[in-house]
N, C-alpha and C positions, 0 to 999 in steps of 0.2 A: 169689524177689523178683518183684514186679509194678511195672510202670512205667505211669504214667498221664499223658497230655498233653491238656490242654484247648485248644479252638480256638473262636473265634467271638465273643468278648466285644467290647464297644465302647460307643459312645455312641448312644443312640436317644431319640427324642422320646416323651413320654407318649402312649400309645395305639398305639405302634408294635410291631413284632415283631422277634424275634431268635432265631436257632437256634444253640445251642452244641453242640459235638461233643467227644467224648473218645475217644481211642485208647488201648486197653490192650494191653500186651504183657508177656511173661514167663511166670511159672508160674500160669497161670489154671486153676483147678479147674473141673470140669464143672458142679458145683453152686455157683452164686455169685449175688451180687446186685450190680448196678451201679446207681449212683444219683448224684443231684446234691444238694448242700447249699450254703448260702450263709451269708456272715457280713458284717454291716455294722459300721461302727466303733462300738465300745462295746457290741456285742451278741454273744451266744453264737452259735456256729455252729448253724444250724438245718436241718432236712430240707426239701427242695423235693420231690423225687420219687424213687422207686426202682423198679427192675424186676428180677425174678428171671430166671434163665436160661430158665425155662419160661413167661415172659410175665406173671407176676403183678405188678400195679402198686400202688403206694401213693403218694398225694399229700398234701401239706400242705393244710389247709383254706384257707390264704391264697392258694393258687395254683390250686385246683380250678376247672376250667372255662376257665382261661386258658392252661394249660401242659399239654404232652403229652410224655411220655417214650417213647422207642423205642430199640431196640437191634438190631444186626446181629451175631448170634452168630458167623457165619462170619469177620467182620472184627474181631471183639472191639471193637466200637464202640457207644457209647451217645450218644443225642441228646436235646436238650431244646429243644422248639419252644415259644417263649414269645410269646403274643399279648396285646394289650391291656395293655402294660406300664405300670406306675405308678412314680412317683418312689420309693415305698417298696420297690420291687424292686431298687433300687440296692444292689449288694453285690459281694463277690468270690464267685464261684461255683466250687465245688470238685466234682471228680468223685471218687467213691469206689468201690472194689471190695472186697467182702467175699467172701473164699474160705471155703467152708463145708465143714468136714470134722469131725474130732472136736472141734476148738476153732476158732471163727471167727477169721480174721485180716483186718484192715482195711488197706487201702492208699489213700493220697490223692494226688491231683495237686497241682500247684503253685497252681492257681486262675487264673481269668480275670476281669477286672473288667467288670462291666456297670453302666453309668450311664444312668439314665433322667432326662432333663432337657430343658427347652426352651431 
């Protein structure tokens, strides 16, 4: 079992910045992918960014250039630095860990609300 806890959500004005953190604990495999997803009311959950344990990143086109994902493997933490926030970035942001072995297994955090509004 893996446990994920997100930190850092809140209210921010358009154009502002916010950093989300996620702490992972439990049975974390050496080969894994940590990432951030988001879900707005009435919409499906969507990818924001992911990062493998060896540093390969993937970003959604909607956030490229405004968002940076990073991770600290020693602390089992992943971060999402968001700049130039827009009202359409408003969503619940979820941390996800995918353990990769013979069959990938996904674990999700509870989510943290990010609201971009003046």
